[in-house]
C-alpha positions in Angstrom: 0.0 0.0 0.0 1.5 3.3 -1.1 2.0 6.0 1.6 -0.2 9.1 1.4 1.3 12.5 1.8 0.2 15.9 3.1 1.8 19.3 2.7 3.7 20.5 5.8 5.7 23.7 5.8 6.9 23.3 2.2 7.6 19.6 2.5 5.5 16.5 1.6 5.3 14.3 4.7 3.6 11.0 5.4 0.0 11.6 6.6 0.6 9.3 9.5 3.4 11.6 10.7 1.4 14.8 10.3 -0.1 15.0 13.8 3.3 14.3 15.5 6.0 15.8 13.3 5.8 19.3 14.6 6.7 17.9 18.1 9.8 16.1 16.8 12.5 18.6 17.8 15.3 16.8 16.0 13.2 16.6 12.7 12.1 20.2 13.0 15.6 21.4 13.3 16.6 19.6 10.1 13.5 20.7 8.3 14.0 24.4 9.2 17.6 24.3 8.1 16.7 22.6 4.8 13.8 25.0 4.3 16.2 28.0 4.7 18.5 26.5 2.2 15.6 25.9 -0.2 15.1 29.7 -0.2 18.8 30.1 -1.0 18.4 27.7 -3.9 15.5 29.9 -5.2 17.7 33.0 -4.9 20.7 31.4 -6.6 18.4 30.1 -9.4 17.3 33.6 -10.1 20.9 35.0 -10.0 22.2 32.2 -12.2 20.0 33.4 -15.0 21.4 36.9 -14.7 25.0 35.7 -14.5 24.9 32.8 -17.1 26.7 30.5 -14.7 26.2 27.5 -17.0 24.6 25.3 -14.3 21.1 23.8 -14.5 19.8 25.1 -11.2 16.3 23.7 -11.6 17.6 20.2 -11.7 19.9 20.7 -8.8 17.2 22.2 -6.6 14.7 19.5 -7.6 17.2 16.8 -6.6 18.0 18.3 -3.2 14.3 19.1 -2.5 13.2 15.6 -3.3 16.0 14.1 -1.1 15.3 16.6 1.7 11.6 15.5 1.8 12.7 11.8 2.0 15.0 12.7 4.8 12.4 14.5 6.8 10.0 11.6 6.4 12.4 8.9 7.3 13.7 10.9 10.3 10.2 11.2 11.6 9.3 7.6 10.9 12.4 6.2 12.7 12.0 8.5 15.7 8.4 7.4 15.9 9.5 3.8 15.8 12.0 4.4 18.6 9.5 6.2 20.8 6.9 3.5 20.3 9.4 0.8 21.0 10.3 2.5 24.3 6.6 3.0 25.2 5.9 -0.7 24.5 8.9 -1.8 26.6 7.9 0.3 29.6 4.2 -0.7 29.5 5.2 -4.3 29.2 7.8 -4.2 32.0 5.4 -2.2 34.3 2.9 -5.1 34.4 5.3 -8.0 34.0 7.7 -7.0 36.8 4.7 -6.6 39.2 3.3 -10.0 38.2 6.7 -11.6 38.8 6.8 -10.0 42.2 3.3 -11.2 43.0 4.1 -14.7 42.1 6.5 -14.8 45.1 3.5 -13.7 47.3 1.6 -16.8 46.3 4.4 -18.9 47.7 4.7 -16.8 50.9 1.0 -17.2 51.8 1.3 -21.0 51.1 4.2 -21.2 53.5 3.0 -19.0 56.3 -0.4 -20.6 56.4 1.3 -23.9 57.4 3.3 -22.3 60.2 3.0 -24.5 63.3 2.7 -21.7 65.7 -0.3 -20.3 63.9 -1.9 -23.7 63.7 -1.4 -24.3 67.4 -2.8 -20.9 68.2 -6.0 -21.5 66.2 -6.4 -25.0 67.7 -6.3 -23.5 71.3 -7.9 -20.1 70.7 -10.5 -20.3 68.0 -12.3 -17.5 69.7 -11.3 -14.5 71.8 -13.1 -15.6 74.9 -10.7 -18.2 76.2 -8.2 -17.8 79.0 -4.7 -16.8 77.9 -6.0 -15.6 74.5 -4.6 -12.0 74.8 -1.1 -13.2 75.6 -0.9 -15.8 72.9 -2.5 -13.4 70.3 0.2 -10.9 71.1 2.9 -13.6 70.6 1.4 -14.4 67.2 1.3 -10.7 66.4 5.0 -10.4 67.2 5.7 -13.3 64.9 3.8 -11.5 62.2 5.9 -8.3 62.8 9.1 -10.5 62.7 7.9 -11.8 59.3 7.2 -8.4 57.7 10.6 -7.2 59.0 12.1 -9.8 56.7 9.5 -9.4 53.9 9.0 -5.6 53.8 6.5 -5.9 50.9 3.7 -6.4 53.4 2.0 -3.8 55.6 -0.2 -6.2 57.6 -1.1 -9.8 58.3 -4.6 -10.6 59.5 -5.6 -13.9 61.1 -9.3 -14.7 61.3 -11.3 -17.8 62.4 -13.9 -19.3 60.0 -16.6 -17.0 61.3 -14.6 -13.9 60.4 -13.6 -13.0 63.9 -10.3 -11.1 63.7 -8.1 -12.9 66.2 -4.9 -10.9 65.6 -3.3 -8.5 63.2 -0.3 -6.1 63.1 -2.3 -2.9 63.0 -3.4 -2.2 66.6 -5.4 0.8 65.5 -7.7 -1.4 63.6 -10.6 -1.9 66.1 -12.7 -4.1 63.9 -13.7 -7.2 65.7 -15.4 -9.2 63.0 -15.1 -9.2 59.2 -18.0 -9.9 56.8 -15.7 -9.8 53.8 -16.6 -12.2 51.0 -13.1 -13.5 50.8 -13.5 -15.5 54.0 -16.0 -18.0 52.6 -14.3 -17.8 49.2 -11.0 -18.8 50.8 -12.6 -21.6 52.9 -14.4 -23.1 49.9 -11.8 -22.7 47.2 -9.9 -25.7 45.9 -7.2 -23.3 44.7 -4.0 -22.8 46.7 -4.8 -19.2 47.5 -7.2 -16.4 46.8 -6.0 -13.1 45.3 -8.2 -10.1 45.7 -7.8 -6.4 44.9 -10.7 -4.4 46.3 -12.0 -2.8 49.4 -11.6 -5.2 52.4 -13.6 -4.4 55.5 -10.8 -5.6 57.7 -8.5 -3.0 56.2 -10.9 0.0 56.5 -8.3 2.7 56.0 -7.6 1.5 52.4 -10.0 2.1 49.6 -8.5 -0.8 47.7 -5.9 -3.3 48.8 -4.1 -6.3 47.3 -4.5 -9.3 49.6 -3.5 -12.9 49.4 -5.5 -15.3 51.5 -5.1 -18.9 52.4 -7.0 -21.3 54.7 -5.2 -22.5 57.7 -5.8 -26.2 58.2 -5.1 -28.6 61.0 -2.3 -30.3 59.0 -1.1 -30.6 55.4 -3.6 -33.3 54.4 -5.9 -32.2 51.5 -9.1 -32.9 53.5 -7.8 -31.5 56.8 -10.1 -29.4 59.0 -10.1 -25.7 58.2 -9.2 -23.7 61.3 -9.1 -20.1 60.0 -8.1 -17.7 57.3 -4.8 -16.0 57.0 -4.4 -12.8 54.8 -1.2 -11.2 53.7 -1.7 -7.5 52.8 0.7 -6.4 50.1 2.2 -2.8 49.9 0.8 -2.3 46.5 1.0 1.5 46.2 4.5 1.4 47.7 5.6 -1.3 45.3 4.2 0.6 42.3 6.0 3.8 43.3 9.3 1.8 43.0 8.4 0.2 39.7 7.3 3.5 38.1 10.3 5.5 39.4 12.7 3.1 37.6 10.8 3.4 34.3 9.6 7.0 34.1 11.5 9.5 31.9 10.6 12.9 33.5 11.7 14.8 30.3 8.8 13.4 28.3 6.2 14.1 31.1 5.0 10.5 30.5 2.6 8.8 32.8 2.7 5.0 33.5 -0.4 3.3 35.0 -1.7 -0.1 35.7 -5.2 -0.9 34.5 -7.5 -3.5 35.8 -9.5 -5.8 33.5 -12.1 -3.1 33.2 -9.5 -0.5 32.0 -9.7 1.4 35.2 -6.6 3.0 36.7 -5.5 1.1 39.8 -2.0 2.6 40.1 -0.4 5.7 38.5 3.0 7.2 38.3 1.4 10.7 38.8 -1.9 10.9 40.5 -2.2 14.6 39.5 -1.8 13.7 35.8 -3.9 10.5 35.6 -5.9 9.8 38.7 -6.9 6.5 40.3 -10.2 5.3 39.1 -10.1 6.9 35.7 -11.3 4.8 32.8 -8.9 4.9 29.9 -9.0 3.8 26.3 -6.8 0.7 25.8 -4.4 0.3 22.9 -3.8 -3.4 22.7 -3.9 -4.3 19.0 -2.1 -1.2 17.6 1.6 -0.4 18.0 0.4 3.0 19.3 -2.5 5.3 19.1 -3.1 9.0 19.6 -5.8 9.4 22.3 -7.4 12.3 24.1 -7.7 12.5 27.8 -8.5 15.5 30.0 -8.4 17.8 26.9 -4.9 16.8 25.9 -3.5 14.5 23.2 -1.3 11.6 24.1 0.6 8.8 22.4 -0.6 5.7 24.2 0.1 2.0 24.3 -1.3 -0.9 26.4 0.2 -4.3 27.1 -1.2 -7.4 28.7 1.1 -9.4 30.9 3.2 -12.3 29.7 2.7 -13.9 33.0 5.4 -15.7 35.1 5.6 -19.5 35.4 1.9 -19.8 34.5 0.8 -17.0 37.0 -1.1 -14.2 35.4 -2.6 -12.4 38.4 -5.9 -10.6 38.1 -5.7 -9.7 34.4 -4.1 -6.3 34.7 -2.6 -4.2 31.9 0.4 -2.0 31.7 -0.4 1.4 30.0 1.7 4.4 29.1 0.6 7.8 28.0 3.0 10.5 26.7 1.8 14.1 26.0 2.2 14.5 22.3 4.2 17.7 22.6 6.8 16.0 24.8 6.8 12.5 23.3 10.0 13.0 21.2 11.9 15.5 23.3 14.6 13.2 24.7 15.3 11.2 21.6 18.6 11.6 19.9 20.4 13.0 23.0 23.4 10.9 23.9 26.5 12.1 25.9 29.3 10.3 24.2 31.4 11.2 21.2 31.5 9.3 17.9 32.5 10.7 14.5 29.8 11.5 11.9 31.9 9.6 9.4 31.8 6.4 11.5 28.1 6.8 12.1 27.4 7.1 8.3 29.6 4.0 7.7 27.6 2.1 10.3 24.5 3.2 8.6 25.7 1.7 5.3 26.8 -1.6 6.9 24.4 -2.2 9.7 21.8 -4.9 8.9 19.1 -3.1 10.9 18.8 -0.3 8.4 16.6 -0.5 5.3 18.0 -0.1 1.8 15.9 3.1 1.4 17.4 4.6 4.5 21.0 3.7 3.4 20.4 5.3 0.1 19.7 8.8 1.4 23.4 9.8 2.2 24.5 8.0 -0.9 22.1 10.1 -3.0 23.3 13.2 -1.2 26.9 12.3 -2.1 26.0 11.7 -5.7 24.0 14.9 -6.0 26.8 16.9 -4.5 29.4 15.2 -6.6 27.4 15.9 -9.8 27.0 19.5 -8.5 30.7 19.9 -8.0 31.3 18.7 -11.5 28.7 21.1 -12.9 30.4 23.9 -10.9 33.8 22.9 -12.1 32.5 22.9 -15.7 30.9 26.2 -15.1 34.2 27.6 -14.0 35.8 26.2 -17.1 33.1 27.9 -19.2 33.7 31.2 -17.4 37.5 30.8 -18.0 36.9 30.5 -21.7 34.3 33.3 -21.7 34.8 36.9 -22.5 31.5 38.2 -21.1 31.4 41.1 -18.6 29.8 39.0 -15.9 32.7 36.6 -15.6 33.7 37.4 -12.0 30.1 37.6 -10.9 29.4 34.2 -12.4 32.5 32.7 -10.7 31.4 34.1 -7.3 27.9 32.8 -8.0 29.3 29.3 -8.7 31.1 29.4 -5.4 27.9 30.2 -3.6 26.1 27.4 -5.4 28.7 25.0 -4.3 28.7 26.2 -0.7 24.9 25.9 -0.6 25.1 22.4 -2.0 27.7 21.5 0.6 25.6 23.0 3.4 22.6 21.0 2.2 24.6 17.8 2.1 26.1 18.6 5.6 22.6 18.9 7.1 21.6 15.6 5.5 24.7 13.8 6.7 24.4 15.2 10.2 20.7 14.3 10.4 21.4 10.8 9.1 24.3 10.4 11.6 22.1 11.5 14.5 19.4 9.2 13.4 21.9 6.3 13.1 23.1 7.0 16.7 19.5 7.1 18.0 18.6 3.9 16.2 21.6 1.7 17.0 21.6 2.6 20.7 18.0 1.4 20.9 17.1 0.0 24.3 20.4 -1.4 25.4 20.8 0.8 28.4 17.2 0.3 29.4 17.5 -3.5 29.0 20.7 -3.6 31.1 18.9 -1.8 33.9 15.8 -3.9 33.6 17.6 -7.2 33.8 19.6 -6.1 36.9 16.4 -4.7 38.5 14.7 -8.1 38.0 17.8 -9.8 39.4 18.0 -7.6 42.5 14.3 -8.1 43.2 14.7 -11.8 42.9 17.7 -12.0 45.1 16.0 -9.8 47.7 13.5 -12.6 48.1 16.3 -15.0 48.7 17.7 -12.9 51.5 14.3 -12.8 53.1 13.6 -16.5 52.6 16.8 -17.8 54.4 16.2 -15.4 57.4 12.5 -16.4 57.8 13.1 -20.1 57.4 15.8 -19.9 60.0 13.1 -18.9 62.5 11.2 -22.2 62.0 10.6 -23.4 65.6 11.2 -27.1 64.9 14.7 -26.3 63.4 15.5 -24.2 66.5 14.3 -26.9 68.9 16.1 -29.8 67.2 19.4 -28.0 66.7 19.7 -26.8 70.4 19.3 -30.4 71.6 22.3 -32.5 72.6 21.4 -35.3 70.3 19.8 -35.2 66.9 18.0 -38.5 66.0 17.3 -39.8 62.6 13.6 -39.0 63.1 14.6 -35.4 63.8 16.7 -35.3 60.6 13.8 -36.8 58.6 11.4 -34.3 60.1 13.7 -31.4 59.2 14.1 -32.8 55.8 10.3 -33.0 55.3 9.9 -29.4 56.3 12.7 -28.3 53.9 11.1 -30.4 51.1 7.7 -28.8 51.6 9.3 -25.3 51.5 11.4 -26.2 48.4 8.2 -27.4 46.6 6.7 -23.9 47.2 9.9 -22.0 46.2 11.1 -23.6 43.1 14.1 -21.3 42.5 16.3 -23.5 44.7 18.0 -26.8 43.9 18.4 -27.6 47.5 17.9 -26.3 51.1 20.0 -27.5 53.9 20.4 -27.1 57.6 23.8 -27.4 59.4 25.0 -27.4 63.0 27.5 -25.2 64.7 30.4 -27.3 63.3 29.1 -26.8 59.7 27.9 -30.4 59.4 24.9 -30.8 57.2 22.0 -32.2 59.3 19.1 -32.3 56.7 18.4 -31.4 53.0 15.3 -30.7 51.0 16.3 -32.8 48.0 16.2 -36.5 48.7 18.5 -37.1 45.8 21.2 -35.2 47.7 20.9 -37.0 51.0 24.5 -38.1 50.6 25.4 -34.6 51.7 24.0 -35.3 55.2 26.9 -35.7 57.6 29.3 -33.8 55.5 31.1 -30.9 57.1 31.3 -27.6 55.2 34.5 -25.6 55.5 33.7 -22.6 53.4 34.1 -19.0 54.6 30.4 -18.3 54.4 29.6 -21.0 56.9 31.9 -19.5 59.6 30.6 -16.0 58.8 27.0 -17.2 59.2 27.6 -18.9 62.5 29.1 -15.6 63.8 25.8 -13.8 63.3 23.6 -13.3 66.4 21.1 -10.9 64.9 18.1 -12.6 63.2 17.8 -9.7 60.8 21.2 -10.4 59.3 22.2 -12.9 56.6 25.4 -13.9 54.7 25.8 -14.7 51.0 28.6 -16.7 49.5 30.7 -15.2 46.7 29.5 -16.2 43.2 31.7 -19.3 43.2 31.9 -22.9 42.1 30.5 -25.3 44.7 29.9 -29.0 45.1 26.5 -28.1 46.4 25.5 -27.0 42.9 27.0 -29.8 40.9 30.4 -28.0 40.8 29.0 -25.0 39.1 28.9 -21.3 40.1 26.1 -19.9 42.2 25.1 -17.9 45.2 24.3 -19.6 48.5 22.2 -17.5 50.9 22.6 -18.3 54.6 21.1 -17.2 57.9 21.9 -18.3 61.5 19.4 -20.5 63.4 19.1 -19.1 66.9 18.1 -20.9 70.1 14.5 -20.7 71.2 15.6 -20.5 74.8 18.4 -17.9 74.3 17.9 -15.9 71.1 21.5 -14.7 71.3 22.9 -18.2 71.0 23.6 -19.6 67.5 22.7 -23.3 67.3 23.2 -23.8 63.5 22.5 -22.3 60.1 20.4 -22.7 57.0 21.7 -22.5 53.5 19.7 -22.2 50.3 21.2 -23.0 47.0 20.0 -20.7 44.3 19.5 -22.3 40.9 21.5 -19.5 39.2 22.0 -21.2 35.9 18.3 -21.6 35.2 17.0 -18.5 37.0 19.5 -16.0 35.6 19.2 -17.4 32.1 15.4 -17.0 32.4 15.7 -13.4 33.6 17.8 -12.5 30.6 15.6 -14.4 28.1 12.4 -12.9 29.4 13.7 -9.3 29.4 15.3 -9.2 26.0 13.1 -8.3 23.0 11.8 -11.2 20.9 11.0 -11.8 17.2 7.6 -13.0 16.1 8.7 -16.6 16.6 9.6 -16.0 20.2 13.4 -16.1 19.7 15.6 -13.2 21.0 16.3 -10.6 18.4 19.4 -11.5 16.4 22.7 -10.1 17.6 21.4 -9.1 21.1 23.0 -10.6 24.1 23.6 -9.8 27.8 26.6 -10.6 30.0 26.1 -10.2 33.8 29.3 -10.2 35.8 30.7 -9.6 39.2 33.0 -6.7 40.0 35.9 -9.1 39.6 34.7 -9.7 36.0 33.5 -13.2 36.6 30.6 -14.1 34.3 27.4 -14.8 36.3 25.1 -15.4 33.3 24.8 -14.7 29.6 22.7 -15.7 26.7 25.8 -15.7 24.4 27.4 -19.1 23.7 30.7 -17.4 24.0 30.4 -16.6 27.7 29.6 -19.2 30.3 29.2 -18.9 34.1 32.6 -18.6 35.8 34.4 -17.3 32.7 36.4 -14.0 32.9 34.9 -11.2 30.9 37.4 -9.1 29.1 36.1 -5.6 28.5 37.3 -2.1 28.9 38.0 -1.5 32.6 36.3 1.9 32.5 32.9 0.3 32.7 33.7 -1.2 36.1 34.2 2.3 37.5 30.4 2.8 37.5 28.9 3.0 40.9 25.7 1.5 42.2 22.8 2.6 40.1 25.0 4.3 37.4 24.8 3.4 33.7 26.3 4.3 30.4 25.6 3.6 26.7 27.8 4.0 23.6 28.9 2.4 20.4 31.9 0.2 20.9 34.4 -1.9 18.9 34.2 -5.2 20.8 36.3 -8.1 19.5 36.3 -6.7 15.9 32.5 -5.9 15.9 30.6 -2.7 16.4 27.9 -3.0 19.0 25.6 -0.6 20.8 26.4 -1.3 24.4 24.4 -0.5 27.5 26.1 -1.0 30.9 24.4 -0.8 34.3 25.7 -1.3 37.8 23.1 -2.9 40.1 21.4 -0.6 42.7 19.6 -3.1 44.9 15.9 -3.3 45.8 14.2 -1.9 48.8 16.5 -2.5 51.8 18.5 -5.2 49.9 22.0 -4.0 49.1 21.1 -0.6 50.4 22.6 1.5 53.2 20.3 -0.4 55.7 21.9 -3.7 54.6 25.4 -5.0 55.5 25.5 -7.0 52.2 27.2 -5.3 49.3 27.7 -6.9 45.9 28.0 -4.7 42.8 26.9 -6.6 39.7 27.4 -5.3 36.2 25.2 -6.0 33.2 26.5 -5.5 29.6 23.8 -5.6 26.9 25.3 -5.8 23.4 23.3 -5.1 20.3 25.0 -6.1 17.0 25.6 -3.3 14.4 28.3 -4.5 11.9 31.8 -5.9 11.5 34.6 -3.4 12.0 36.6 -4.6 9.0 33.6 -4.3 6.7 32.5 -0.9 8.0 34.5 1.3 5.7 34.7 4.9 6.9 34.6 7.3 3.9 36.5 10.5 4.4 34.5 13.0 2.4 36.8 15.8 1.2 35.4 19.1 0.4 35.4 20.2 -3.3 37.9 22.9 -2.4 41.2 21.8 -0.8 42.2 25.4 -0.5 45.8 24.6 -1.2 48.2 27.4 -0.1 49.3 28.7 -3.5 49.9 32.2 -4.7 46.6 33.4 -6.1 46.1 37.0 -7.3 43.3 38.7 -9.1 45.0 40.9 -11.7 45.6 41.1 -15.4 48.6 38.7 -15.3 46.6 35.6 -14.1 45.7 32.4 -15.7 42.9 29.9 -14.6 44.2 26.4 -13.8 41.8 23.5 -14.0 43.1 21.2 -11.2 42.3 17.6 -10.3 43.8 14.7 -8.4 45.4 11.6 -9.9 46.3 9.4 -7.0 48.1 11.6 -4.5 49.3 14.1 -7.1 47.7 17.5 -7.5 47.7 18.3 -11.2 46.4 20.9 -13.4 45.9 22.1 -17.0 45.3 25.6 -18.2 41.6 26.1 -18.2 41.6 27.4 -21.8 42.8 23.9 -22.9 40.0 22.1 -21.1 36.5 21.6 -22.3 34.7 20.1 -19.3 34.6 16.9 -17.2 32.2 14.0 -17.6 31.5 11.0 -15.3 33.5 7.8 -15.5 30.2 5.9 -16.4 30.6 7.4 -19.9 33.8 5.3 -20.5 33.4 2.4 -23.0 36.0 -0.3 -23.5 36.2 -0.6 -27.2 39.6 -2.0 -27.9 41.3 -4.7 -25.8 44.8 -3.6 -24.9 47.4 -4.8 -22.5 46.5 -4.0 -18.9 49.3 -1.5 -18.4 48.6 0.3 -21.7 47.7 3.9 -21.3 44.7 3.7 -23.7 41.7 2.6 -21.6 38.7 3.1 -24.0 36.5 5.7 -25.5 33.7 8.1 -24.5 31.2 9.9 -26.7 31.4 13.6 -26.3 29.5 16.1 -28.5 28.9 13.4 -31.1 32.6 12.7 -31.2 34.3 9.5 -30.0 37.1 10.5 -27.7 40.1 8.4 -26.7 40.5 8.1 -22.9 44.0 7.6 -21.5 45.5 6.8 -18.1 48.7 8.7 -17.3 49.5 7.0 -14.0 52.6 5.2 -15.4 53.9 8.5 -16.8 53.7 10.4 -13.6 54.9 7.3 -11.5 51.7 7.2 -9.4 50.1 4.2 -7.9 46.3 4.5 -8.0 44.5 3.1 -5.0 41.0 4.6 -5.4 38.9 4.2 -8.5 38.8 6.8 -11.2 35.7 9.0 -11.0 36.1 11.6 -13.8 37.1 12.0 -17.4 38.6 15.5 -18.1 38.0 16.3 -21.7 41.1 18.2 -23.1 41.4 20.0 -26.4 43.6 18.1 -28.9 44.7 19.5 -32.2 42.5 21.9 -34.1 39.1 20.2 -33.5 40.0 17.1 -31.5 39.6 16.0 -27.9 41.3 13.6 -25.6 40.1 12.3 -22.2 42.2 12.0 -19.1 41.2 9.7 -16.2 41.3 11.5 -12.9 40.3 10.5 -9.3 38.6 13.7 -8.4 38.2 17.3 -9.4 39.7 20.2 -7.4 39.4 24.0 -7.5 40.1 26.2 -10.5 42.4 28.8 -9.0 43.3 32.1 -10.7 47.1 32.0 -10.5 49.6 34.8 -11.0 51.7 33.9 -14.1 54.8 35.0 -12.3 54.3 32.3 -9.7 54.2 29.6 -12.4 57.7 28.1 -12.6 58.6 26.2 -15.7 60.7 23.0 -15.5 64.2 22.9 -17.1 63.6 20.5 -20.0 67.4 20.5 -20.7 67.9 18.8 -17.4 64.8 16.5 -17.2 64.4 15.8 -20.9 61.2 14.1 -21.9 60.9 12.0 -18.7 57.8 13.8 -17.5 54.4 15.2 -18.8 54.7 18.2 -16.4 55.8 21.5 -17.9 55.6 23.8 -14.8 54.7 24.0 -11.2 53.1 26.5 -8.8 54.7 26.5 -5.3 52.8 27.3 -2.1 53.3 30.7 -0.4 54.2 28.8 2.8 57.6 27.3 2.2 56.9 24.5 4.8 53.9 23.2 2.8 54.3 20.4 0.3 51.2 21.2 -1.7 52.7 21.8 -5.1 50.4 22.2 -8.1 52.0 20.5 -11.1 50.8 21.7 -14.6 50.6 19.2 -17.4 51.8 19.9 -20.9 49.2 19.3 -23.6 52.1 19.2 -26.1 53.8 16.4 -24.1 50.6 14.5 -23.8 50.2 14.7 -27.6 53.9 13.8 -28.3 54.3 10.9 -25.9 50.8 9.4 -25.7 48.6 10.3 -28.6 50.6 10.8 -31.8 52.3 7.4 -31.7 48.8 5.9 -31.7 46.9 8.0 -34.2 45.0 4.9 -35.3 43.0 5.1 -32.1 41.6 8.5 -33.0 38.1 8.1 -34.5 36.4 10.7 -36.6 33.1 12.4 -35.7 30.0 10.1 -35.7 28.2 12.1 -38.2 31.2 12.4 -40.6 
């Protein structure tokens, strides 16, 4: 389907861009500059008619105008794609990261509801009217407080009997005696493992809405066991969403991130004064984006449903982002690292993520400018051979035309380079941060788990005894196995005594570990801890507890029930790092339609010591040393950087992030510090294939003696290899493109005759003089300079590029002494620079020597006019 266009400030733009393009600052800057130059072209076109400059201004202007419109459209289109991509990522992450967090809550409620102290309390005090109730209820309340001190994501825990009587909770200010909430019967009657509700709960009257996980407390773990009561964990939903939003929001764009319920109502917002709780919004699920109106303002909007986590999808919430149209593109294209424009344009040409049409824009600009330079060069030749009164005016006009062309090309090149930078950097920095955020959130739970499980009364009782029987070991093993079945991110849980000897394990397949003594540093450090709020983590190291692979082991001391300052053992939990970290990377990185990670995109997570923790690249395995520039490891917690790098002979867009922790985990409140670095690489191109073109200006401005007086002569100059050569302009007709060369006669490869070209209905012999000036040609020839030969004949010289046509004082032209050099050169004179330290010498070729040495011996190659 062909794109439709509309007129926008003297440019034709895609109709789909029209509502947004005026807000694209980067595009508007380029459009305004190009529009100003368009006015210059109009003025020059008019002046060229007065001065007879000999240049087709209408064609030149048309070429640049067409290309400028293409540039503006593609700039706008690509900036829109990038903005939409970022919107999609943020909306998706906003909902997915919450769902991943809430999945952990489903395990927590399942574990806490089987706590023996809670069961015993309900068995003895099923109502508030029994002796000793107040004291025991306070004991349970303290246990709840101890729990949320570890799991700070909860603000309350409420325990009710089956009649809805509130037996105990953390919030003492809550005076409600009995709940009539529907979740009580729903929890009692459900066959599911938990009940998740987000609504008003009467037992949390100070909250209009709250997220609660409820579970029935039964007499034992049998499926048909008697129901004793209902336990509800109350999640800090608003607090959690503040953290999620603050990590994702870009304040420059004034964007607003929200969570929507299944009815499209806002249940959480990054800015309540912007989009309030309870507002009903238009969802954008099936389109990549949509412009919507809300509160009298236009927004770019996108909605994403959750991908779920391990089969858990929550309550059907959506992530939704809204960016005010006037701010949606303000931060795009702003990066704080240096990279040359030439390299960026080379990357554009060789990067496989760029379309052929996009790559063609700077190539077209080069071709238009090159053809313009030739036209101007030929115009100068025409003026040199002219005797009209406007000669100097025409020459000055030609210079202005050339400068305007160069300025137009410079704007196009700069715009394309900036676009390239914006496109290749993509989301690498965002993804690096996202993966580490998921990692820190996950490991935060591990630090909580080990501390809470260390408080298990049965562990404490058994370990403080003088003898541990086989029945005790089995009982501990059963508890560990039950926990491990709820929390599947561990390969094994184990309890050890004060000597570091393993007493029990969760994985029956690893019972051979029971009785083995652990001598690692982390065991000794754990057994030194007497504060139940503290924990200790092993280094990321190879361990026999994880099949001789690298992982983290989280530990907490087990303290005596009788004397809470006495350590009676420890608990260790083996994180399944290979599986879990790999999953985090895979789930965070963008996917293709087939579900595979985008080609050339990989993440490498390392320790500060450069040990690889995880990667989705086959080149880097856990435990390897990652060799990368040391400057990246100078980043401090929470800092990030992105740039284009040459890594092992390949150009990548690289985003690097140093971990910042989550909540109190790895914060100032925590004694644990462990900086982790994530490197996200996005493939651009191979270095050896990315050829950087050094674009020389048409004028080299060589330092030669130039005067404007009666004793001057115009020299038509050009480059052959590295030599700056020239011919008197009166002996030159004009230059034509190399594409006009035809190979008509097969000669030896080193022969100077290279073919013919048709010029003014005449077949012209084209020669290569490289061997006669002792020059090795590296670059391809681009031009054929047509030189007068004889009375009515022409000959063509192959040259690499055209240079200026200076007006040189005849006194500064120094002839060569032919008596000394004989016929060994085609050069008859030279023009030396004014600066004696400069080596820029202009050598002037002799038409006579060209004729004598190269043409006359081969007159048979000269062909008469076509119409003769």
